[in-house]
Jmol script that loads the backbone (N, CA, C; Angstrom):
load data "model"
ATOM      1  N   MET A   1     -14.373  30.122   3.012  1.00  0.00           N
ATOM      2  CA  MET A   1     -14.997  28.756   2.912  1.00  0.00           C
ATOM      3  C   MET A   1     -14.250  27.865   3.897  1.00  0.00           C
ATOM      4  N   GLU A   2     -14.970  26.880   4.286  1.00  0.00           N
ATOM      5  CA  GLU A   2     -14.325  25.849   5.282  1.00  0.00           C
ATOM      6  C   GLU A   2     -13.592  24.678   4.480  1.00  0.00           C
ATOM      7  N   ALA A   3     -12.625  24.329   5.320  1.00  0.00           N
ATOM      8  CA  ALA A   3     -11.651  23.206   4.644  1.00  0.00           C
ATOM      9  C   ALA A   3     -12.468  21.818   4.841  1.00  0.00           C
ATOM     10  N   ALA A   4     -12.250  21.091   3.899  1.00  0.00           N
ATOM     11  CA  ALA A   4     -12.900  19.681   3.970  1.00  0.00           C
ATOM     12  C   ALA A   4     -12.184  19.004   5.378  1.00  0.00           C
ATOM     13  N   THR A   5     -12.804  18.059   5.903  1.00  0.00           N
ATOM     14  CA  THR A   5     -12.205  17.330   6.818  1.00  0.00           C
ATOM     15  C   THR A   5     -12.067  15.887   6.369  1.00  0.00           C
ATOM     16  N   ALA A   6     -10.471  15.464   6.434  1.00  0.00           N
ATOM     17  CA  ALA A   6     -10.187  14.383   6.003  1.00  0.00           C
ATOM     18  C   ALA A   6     -10.819  13.176   6.903  1.00  0.00           C
ATOM     19  N   ILE A   7     -11.112  11.996   6.399  1.00  0.00           N
ATOM     20  CA  ILE A   7     -11.419  10.852   7.144  1.00  0.00           C
ATOM     21  C   ILE A   7     -10.607   9.689   6.752  1.00  0.00           C
ATOM     22  N   THR A   8     -10.474   8.619   7.419  1.00  0.00           N
ATOM     23  CA  THR A   8      -9.913   7.431   7.084  1.00  0.00           C
ATOM     24  C   THR A   8     -10.914   6.238   6.980  1.00  0.00           C
ATOM     25  N   LEU A   9     -10.958   5.806   5.608  1.00  0.00           N
ATOM     26  CA  LEU A   9     -11.836   4.625   5.325  1.00  0.00           C
ATOM     27  C   LEU A   9     -10.953   3.447   4.858  1.00  0.00           C
ATOM     28  N   ASN A  10     -11.635   2.315   5.237  1.00  0.00           N
ATOM     29  CA  ASN A  10     -11.120   1.038   4.715  1.00  0.00           C
ATOM     30  C   ASN A  10     -11.720   0.588   3.445  1.00  0.00           C
ATOM     31  N   VAL A  11     -10.972   0.781   2.380  1.00  0.00           N
ATOM     32  CA  VAL A  11     -11.739   0.545   0.972  1.00  0.00           C
ATOM     33  C   VAL A  11     -11.053  -0.681   0.305  1.00  0.00           C
ATOM     34  N   ASN A  12     -12.005  -1.709   0.303  1.00  0.00           N
ATOM     35  CA  ASN A  12     -11.288  -3.007  -0.160  1.00  0.00           C
ATOM     36  C   ASN A  12     -10.213  -3.575   0.549  1.00  0.00           C
ATOM     37  N   GLY A  13     -10.117  -3.352   1.937  1.00  0.00           N
ATOM     38  CA  GLY A  13      -9.097  -3.834   2.613  1.00  0.00           C
ATOM     39  C   GLY A  13      -8.111  -2.949   2.676  1.00  0.00           C
ATOM     40  N   ASP A  14      -7.997  -1.635   2.049  1.00  0.00           N
ATOM     41  CA  ASP A  14      -6.915  -0.763   2.189  1.00  0.00           C
ATOM     42  C   ASP A  14      -7.331   0.488   2.873  1.00  0.00           C
ATOM     43  N   SER A  15      -6.281   1.070   3.666  1.00  0.00           N
ATOM     44  CA  SER A  15      -6.600   2.311   4.591  1.00  0.00           C
ATOM     45  C   SER A  15      -6.532   3.398   3.486  1.00  0.00           C
ATOM     46  N   MET A  16      -7.303   4.233   3.612  1.00  0.00           N
ATOM     47  CA  MET A  16      -7.350   5.407   2.597  1.00  0.00           C
ATOM     48  C   MET A  16      -7.836   6.806   3.506  1.00  0.00           C
ATOM     49  N   ARG A  17      -7.171   7.867   3.142  1.00  0.00           N
ATOM     50  CA  ARG A  17      -7.429   9.195   3.707  1.00  0.00           C
ATOM     51  C   ARG A  17      -8.413   9.875   2.478  1.00  0.00           C
ATOM     52  N   VAL A  18      -9.333  10.220   2.828  1.00  0.00           N
ATOM     53  CA  VAL A  18     -10.222  10.905   2.026  1.00  0.00           C
ATOM     54  C   VAL A  18     -11.122  12.284   2.567  1.00  0.00           C
ATOM     55  N   THR A  19     -11.508  13.110   1.581  1.00  0.00           N
ATOM     56  CA  THR A  19     -12.388  14.192   2.177  1.00  0.00           C
ATOM     57  C   THR A  19     -13.735  14.139   1.616  1.00  0.00           C
ATOM     58  N   VAL A  20     -14.245  13.051   1.120  1.00  0.00           N
ATOM     59  CA  VAL A  20     -15.219  13.104   0.630  1.00  0.00           C
ATOM     60  C   VAL A  20     -16.566  12.857   1.669  1.00  0.00           C
ATOM     61  N   GLN A  21     -17.583  13.178   1.378  1.00  0.00           N
ATOM     62  CA  GLN A  21     -18.634  13.110   2.256  1.00  0.00           C
ATOM     63  C   GLN A  21     -19.675  11.911   2.100  1.00  0.00           C
ATOM     64  N   THR A  22     -19.884  11.550   0.928  1.00  0.00           N
ATOM     65  CA  THR A  22     -20.909  10.353   0.628  1.00  0.00           C
ATOM     66  C   THR A  22     -20.160   9.372  -0.038  1.00  0.00           C
ATOM     67  N   LEU A  23     -21.004   8.412  -0.069  1.00  0.00           N
ATOM     68  CA  LEU A  23     -20.385   7.118  -0.937  1.00  0.00           C
ATOM     69  C   LEU A  23     -20.401   7.283  -2.565  1.00  0.00           C
ATOM     70  N   ALA A  24     -21.310   8.232  -2.889  1.00  0.00           N
ATOM     71  CA  ALA A  24     -21.240   8.667  -4.249  1.00  0.00           C
ATOM     72  C   ALA A  24     -19.947   9.548  -4.910  1.00  0.00           C
ATOM     73  N   GLU A  25     -19.833  10.427  -3.717  1.00  0.00           N
ATOM     74  CA  GLU A  25     -18.442  11.182  -4.093  1.00  0.00           C
ATOM     75  C   GLU A  25     -17.223  10.056  -3.842  1.00  0.00           C
ATOM     76  N   LEU A  26     -17.262   9.178  -3.134  1.00  0.00           N
ATOM     77  CA  LEU A  26     -16.108   8.302  -3.103  1.00  0.00           C
ATOM     78  C   LEU A  26     -15.957   7.423  -4.413  1.00  0.00           C
ATOM     79  N   VAL A  27     -16.985   6.987  -4.826  1.00  0.00           N
ATOM     80  CA  VAL A  27     -17.014   6.122  -6.019  1.00  0.00           C
ATOM     81  C   VAL A  27     -16.769   7.165  -7.268  1.00  0.00           C
ATOM     82  N   ALA A  28     -16.946   8.136  -7.322  1.00  0.00           N
ATOM     83  CA  ALA A  28     -16.388   9.200  -8.446  1.00  0.00           C
ATOM     84  C   ALA A  28     -15.061   9.515  -8.152  1.00  0.00           C
ATOM     85  N   GLU A  29     -14.480   9.759  -6.987  1.00  0.00           N
ATOM     86  CA  GLU A  29     -13.109   9.955  -6.798  1.00  0.00           C
ATOM     87  C   GLU A  29     -12.358   8.908  -7.287  1.00  0.00           C
ATOM     88  N   LEU A  30     -12.835   7.708  -6.902  1.00  0.00           N
ATOM     89  CA  LEU A  30     -12.130   6.579  -7.291  1.00  0.00           C
ATOM     90  C   LEU A  30     -11.882   6.293  -8.668  1.00  0.00           C
ATOM     91  N   GLY A  31     -12.659   6.970  -9.665  1.00  0.00           N
ATOM     92  CA  GLY A  31     -12.882   6.538 -10.940  1.00  0.00           C
ATOM     93  C   GLY A  31     -13.893   5.784 -11.482  1.00  0.00           C
ATOM     94  N   HIS A  32     -14.800   5.435 -10.585  1.00  0.00           N
ATOM     95  CA  HIS A  32     -15.900   4.460 -11.061  1.00  0.00           C
ATOM     96  C   HIS A  32     -17.089   4.772 -11.489  1.00  0.00           C
ATOM     97  N   GLY A  33     -17.301   6.501 -11.634  1.00  0.00           N
ATOM     98  CA  GLY A  33     -18.473   7.261 -11.841  1.00  0.00           C
ATOM     99  C   GLY A  33     -19.516   6.530 -12.736  1.00  0.00           C
ATOM    100  N   ALA A  34     -19.327   6.136 -13.747  1.00  0.00           N
ATOM    101  CA  ALA A  34     -20.341   5.489 -14.771  1.00  0.00           C
ATOM    102  C   ALA A  34     -20.129   3.941 -14.856  1.00  0.00           C
ATOM    103  N   ALA A  35     -19.290   3.242 -13.935  1.00  0.00           N
ATOM    104  CA  ALA A  35     -18.954   1.833 -14.146  1.00  0.00           C
ATOM    105  C   ALA A  35     -20.302   1.219 -13.352  1.00  0.00           C
ATOM    106  N   THR A  36     -20.405   0.010 -13.752  1.00  0.00           N
ATOM    107  CA  THR A  36     -21.328  -0.923 -13.225  1.00  0.00           C
ATOM    108  C   THR A  36     -20.659  -1.810 -12.171  1.00  0.00           C
ATOM    109  N   ILE A  37     -20.876  -1.187 -10.789  1.00  0.00           N
ATOM    110  CA  ILE A  37     -20.319  -1.691  -9.551  1.00  0.00           C
ATOM    111  C   ILE A  37     -21.245  -1.974  -8.633  1.00  0.00           C
ATOM    112  N   ALA A  38     -21.036  -2.785  -7.580  1.00  0.00           N
ATOM    113  CA  ALA A  38     -21.669  -3.057  -6.335  1.00  0.00           C
ATOM    114  C   ALA A  38     -20.961  -2.422  -5.212  1.00  0.00           C
ATOM    115  N   THR A  39     -21.632  -1.700  -4.164  1.00  0.00           N
ATOM    116  CA  THR A  39     -21.080  -1.105  -3.037  1.00  0.00           C
ATOM    117  C   THR A  39     -21.704  -1.597  -1.753  1.00  0.00           C
ATOM    118  N   ALA A  40     -20.887  -1.685  -0.836  1.00  0.00           N
ATOM    119  CA  ALA A  40     -21.502  -1.926   0.598  1.00  0.00           C
ATOM    120  C   ALA A  40     -20.541  -0.991   1.618  1.00  0.00           C
ATOM    121  N   VAL A  41     -21.314  -0.676   2.543  1.00  0.00           N
ATOM    122  CA  VAL A  41     -20.723   0.154   3.675  1.00  0.00           C
ATOM    123  C   VAL A  41     -21.018  -0.700   5.105  1.00  0.00           C
ATOM    124  N   ASN A  42     -19.775  -0.899   5.685  1.00  0.00           N
ATOM    125  CA  ASN A  42     -19.888  -1.680   6.862  1.00  0.00           C
ATOM    126  C   ASN A  42     -20.848  -3.043   6.685  1.00  0.00           C
ATOM    127  N   GLY A  43     -20.715  -3.595   5.611  1.00  0.00           N
ATOM    128  CA  GLY A  43     -21.328  -4.831   5.555  1.00  0.00           C
ATOM    129  C   GLY A  43     -22.879  -4.783   4.738  1.00  0.00           C
ATOM    130  N   THR A  44     -23.299  -3.454   4.693  1.00  0.00           N
ATOM    131  CA  THR A  44     -24.701  -3.315   4.042  1.00  0.00           C
ATOM    132  C   THR A  44     -24.661  -2.986   2.672  1.00  0.00           C
ATOM    133  N   PHE A  45     -25.349  -3.759   1.869  1.00  0.00           N
ATOM    134  CA  PHE A  45     -25.120  -3.327   0.392  1.00  0.00           C
ATOM    135  C   PHE A  45     -25.906  -2.020   0.340  1.00  0.00           C
ATOM    136  N   ILE A  46     -25.261  -1.344  -0.641  1.00  0.00           N
ATOM    137  CA  ILE A  46     -25.828   0.025  -0.907  1.00  0.00           C
ATOM    138  C   ILE A  46     -26.097   0.135  -2.629  1.00  0.00           C
ATOM    139  N   PRO A  47     -27.455   0.300  -3.002  1.00  0.00           N
ATOM    140  CA  PRO A  47     -27.835   0.287  -4.343  1.00  0.00           C
ATOM    141  C   PRO A  47     -27.203   1.606  -4.848  1.00  0.00           C
ATOM    142  N   ALA A  48     -26.913   1.620  -6.191  1.00  0.00           N
ATOM    143  CA  ALA A  48     -26.564   2.832  -6.762  1.00  0.00           C
ATOM    144  C   ALA A  48     -27.610   4.192  -6.504  1.00  0.00           C
ATOM    145  N   ALA A  49     -28.686   3.957  -6.466  1.00  0.00           N
ATOM    146  CA  ALA A  49     -29.659   4.898  -6.340  1.00  0.00           C
ATOM    147  C   ALA A  49     -29.344   5.586  -5.015  1.00  0.00           C
ATOM    148  N   GLY A  50     -28.826   4.941  -3.856  1.00  0.00           N
ATOM    149  CA  GLY A  50     -28.840   5.391  -2.572  1.00  0.00           C
ATOM    150  C   GLY A  50     -27.376   5.918  -2.143  1.00  0.00           C
ATOM    151  N   ARG A  51     -26.446   5.728  -3.226  1.00  0.00           N
ATOM    152  CA  ARG A  51     -25.097   6.259  -2.794  1.00  0.00           C
ATOM    153  C   ARG A  51     -24.906   7.691  -2.271  1.00  0.00           C
ATOM    154  N   ALA A  52     -25.941   8.525  -3.138  1.00  0.00           N
ATOM    155  CA  ALA A  52     -25.699   9.812  -2.855  1.00  0.00           C
ATOM    156  C   ALA A  52     -26.146  10.434  -1.294  1.00  0.00           C
ATOM    157  N   ILE A  53     -27.085   9.508  -0.743  1.00  0.00           N
ATOM    158  CA  ILE A  53     -27.509   9.898   0.437  1.00  0.00           C
ATOM    159  C   ILE A  53     -26.839   9.126   1.824  1.00  0.00           C
ATOM    160  N   VAL A  54     -25.805   8.373   1.339  1.00  0.00           N
ATOM    161  CA  VAL A  54     -25.192   7.396   2.351  1.00  0.00           C
ATOM    162  C   VAL A  54     -23.813   8.359   2.881  1.00  0.00           C
ATOM    163  N   ALA A  55     -23.760   8.790   3.958  1.00  0.00           N
ATOM    164  CA  ALA A  55     -22.829   9.616   4.499  1.00  0.00           C
ATOM    165  C   ALA A  55     -21.679   8.684   5.175  1.00  0.00           C
ATOM    166  N   LEU A  56     -20.235   8.855   4.638  1.00  0.00           N
ATOM    167  CA  LEU A  56     -19.344   8.041   5.142  1.00  0.00           C
ATOM    168  C   LEU A  56     -18.833   8.675   6.443  1.00  0.00           C
ATOM    169  N   SER A  57     -18.378   8.113   7.430  1.00  0.00           N
ATOM    170  CA  SER A  57     -17.623   8.434   8.675  1.00  0.00           C
ATOM    171  C   SER A  57     -16.350   7.967   8.677  1.00  0.00           C
ATOM    172  N   ASP A  58     -15.410   8.573   9.662  1.00  0.00           N
ATOM    173  CA  ASP A  58     -14.131   7.823   9.978  1.00  0.00           C
ATOM    174  C   ASP A  58     -14.270   6.337  10.455  1.00  0.00           C
ATOM    175  N   GLY A  59     -13.457   5.582   9.680  1.00  0.00           N
ATOM    176  CA  GLY A  59     -13.307   4.143  10.223  1.00  0.00           C
ATOM    177  C   GLY A  59     -14.380   3.213   9.270  1.00  0.00           C
ATOM    178  N   ASP A  60     -15.337   3.712   8.562  1.00  0.00           N
ATOM    179  CA  ASP A  60     -16.184   2.901   7.856  1.00  0.00           C
ATOM    180  C   ASP A  60     -15.272   2.047   6.977  1.00  0.00           C
ATOM    181  N   ARG A  61     -16.023   0.731   6.592  1.00  0.00           N
ATOM    182  CA  ARG A  61     -15.479  -0.160   5.830  1.00  0.00           C
ATOM    183  C   ARG A  61     -16.411  -0.238   4.562  1.00  0.00           C
ATOM    184  N   VAL A  62     -15.728   0.207   3.297  1.00  0.00           N
ATOM    185  CA  VAL A  62     -16.240   0.156   2.177  1.00  0.00           C
ATOM    186  C   VAL A  62     -15.888  -0.813   1.172  1.00  0.00           C
ATOM    187  N   GLU A  63     -16.771  -1.433   0.701  1.00  0.00           N
ATOM    188  CA  GLU A  63     -16.438  -2.456  -0.484  1.00  0.00           C
ATOM    189  C   GLU A  63     -17.095  -1.931  -1.651  1.00  0.00           C
ATOM    190  N   ILE A  64     -16.208  -1.994  -2.857  1.00  0.00           N
ATOM    191  CA  ILE A  64     -16.615  -1.741  -4.250  1.00  0.00           C
ATOM    192  C   ILE A  64     -15.890  -2.801  -5.057  1.00  0.00           C
ATOM    193  N   VAL A  65     -17.053  -3.500  -5.683  1.00  0.00           N
ATOM    194  CA  VAL A  65     -16.831  -4.615  -6.392  1.00  0.00           C
ATOM    195  C   VAL A  65     -17.334  -4.423  -8.040  1.00  0.00           C
ATOM    196  N   SER A  66     -16.733  -4.837  -8.840  1.00  0.00           N
ATOM    197  CA  SER A  66     -17.186  -4.563 -10.363  1.00  0.00           C
ATOM    198  C   SER A  66     -17.110  -6.168 -10.943  1.00  0.00           C
ATOM    199  N   PRO A  67     -18.211  -6.330 -11.597  1.00  0.00           N
ATOM    200  CA  PRO A  67     -18.449  -7.724 -12.307  1.00  0.00           C
ATOM    201  C   PRO A  67     -17.244  -8.170 -13.307  1.00  0.00           C
ATOM    202  N   ARG A  68     -17.261  -9.178 -13.157  1.00  0.00           N
ATOM    203  CA  ARG A  68     -16.255 -10.052 -14.220  1.00  0.00           C
ATOM    204  C   ARG A  68     -16.617 -10.740 -15.120  1.00  0.00           C
ATOM    205  N   GLN A  69     -16.240 -10.908 -16.382  1.00  0.00           N
ATOM    206  CA  GLN A  69     -16.568 -11.722 -17.514  1.00  0.00           C
ATOM    207  C   GLN A  69     -15.569 -12.912 -17.535  1.00  0.00           C
ATOM    208  N   GLY A  70     -16.294 -13.937 -18.173  1.00  0.00           N
ATOM    209  CA  GLY A  70     -15.450 -15.229 -18.261  1.00  0.00           C
ATOM    210  C   GLY A  70     -15.611 -16.261 -17.358  1.00  0.00           C
ATOM    211  N   GLY A  71     -15.045 -17.198 -17.324  1.00  0.00           N
ATOM    212  CA  GLY A  71     -15.277 -18.304 -16.484  1.00  0.00           C
ATOM    213  C   GLY A  71     -14.186 -19.190 -16.247  1.00  0.00           C
TER     214      GLY A  71
END
end "model"
wireframe off; spacefill off
backbone 0.3
color backbone group
């Protein structure tokens, strides 16, 4: 079995080393699996249905935003 290659991502402004390959895997690894969130990679919005096909690369900027209630 081949070892997973680690990449460095900028997630919400913080540098992070991960071994995930897709945005969906990253979202799950960070504990947002079933949560309602918005995601973007390198400034491009990625809908929930597209996260499994978005491959992440070393140096990508990922934004994960959850809605807030109140005002």
